[in-house]
N, C-alpha and C positions, 0 to 999 in steps of 0.2 A: 818055112814051109812054101817049098816052090809048087805053083801049079803051072798049068798051061792057061795061056793067056786066050779069053774068048775074042771074037771078033767084035763083040759088044763092048766088053772091056776097054779095047783097043781103040774104037770108034769114041767112046766116052771119053776115052783120054785126050785123044786129038780134040775133040770139039769142046774139051775145057780149056785147053792151050789156047785155041783160035778165040773163043768168047773172052779170055781173060785179056789176051791180046788187042783184040779189037777195041774193047770196053774200055782198057787202060789208056790205048792211043786216043781215045775220043777224049775221054776226061782230061788229060795232059794238055791235046790241042785246045781244050775250052778254056782251061785254066792259062794257057799262054795268051791265047787272044785276048782274055781279060786282064793280061798285064800282069799277072802273078808267076812265082817261082813254081818249080815242079811239085808234084803231090809228094813226093817224099819229104819237101819241108813242112808242107802241112802235116804231115802225118807224125813225125818227129814233135813238132809244136803241139799237137793234141796230145800226144803221151805225156808230154813234158806239164802242159795245163793239168793234167790231173793227179799230178804228184808234186810233193815239194823238191822233188829235185831226185833224178836217176843218174846211175853208174852208166858210162855208155855200153856196157854189156846187157845190162836190161833193157835199153832202148833197141840194141839189136833183137833181143829177143820178143820183142813187142811189136816192131815194125818189119820184121824180118829183110832187113838187109843185110849184105856181108860187110863184115868188120872194116875192110877196107874203103868200102862206099861210106859206111857211116863216119869214121874218121875223117875224110874230106867233106862231107855234109856237113859234120859239127863245125869243124875249120869254117867253113862258109857262112853256115849261121850266128857263130862268135863273130866275125869280122863285120857281119852285118847289123850285130847289135840285136840280136833276137835271143840268142842264148850266152849264157855266162859259163863258165869253168870254175868250180870252187874246190879247195881241198877235201878231200873224205876224211872225217873224222874217224880216228882209229887206224888208218890207211894212208901212210905219209907219200906213197907213190900213186895212190888213187885219187880222181875226181869225181865230182857230182857235178851234174849238168842240170842247170836252173833256166827256166824260159826268165824272159826279161819282159817288162812291161809293152814294149814293143813288138816281141814275138808274140804275146797274147793278143794284141790287135792285130798284126798280120794274119793269125790262124783265124780271127774272129771276120776279119774282111774277106778272108779266102773261102769261109763255110758257104755263103749263098750261090757264088760260082760253082763249087765242087756240088753242093745239092742240087743246083740246075745241071750241071753234066752228068750225073747220076740219073737223075730223071730220064734226060733226055738218050742217054745211051744205055741204061738199063730198065728203067722205070716203064718208058713208051715201048716196050718190047714185050714186057709181061704183064698179064692182069695179075692182080692180088694173090690169087690160088696159084698161078704159077709160080710166083715170085715165093710164096710160102714154100711150097714144094722144095724148089730150088734150093732155098736156103736149108731146109731139113736135110736133103740130100748132100750138100756141100759139107755140111756139119758131121758128116759119117766121114769125110775125109780128113778132117782137122782133128789133131790128138788134142788129148785133154790139156789143159794148162796146167802147169806145176803151181806152187805158191808164189815163185817167181814170176808167172804169169800175169793175168788181170782178167 
């Protein structure tokens, strides 16, 4: 159903994109300054720490990375010893990605810097009521997850 876009909707879209970009850049900069890899590494390791193993397409839906970016990231995480690729039972061509103890350790070590970056780049700019309101509004833009989600 097509409809005319109001100025308010266009303005909301623009501000959403600018806010996301600004906050993400700040968090990435803080992680780099603390000597950590990019945020995408943390996101993948966090999802893997919550599961006994995930297929690459399951990771992709949880972290919202393009498949070609995820493949390269998984290659880097594997080479660094943070994840392992294992054969998928019942699917000879498939694989399961599993976090290693070193990956769990990195994810846990990154969290304090990540938490501080969130506090600095988002929390310091919003009071609790604003954060609650923003969270509720943004939830309206996120489709309900399927059973493959989480």
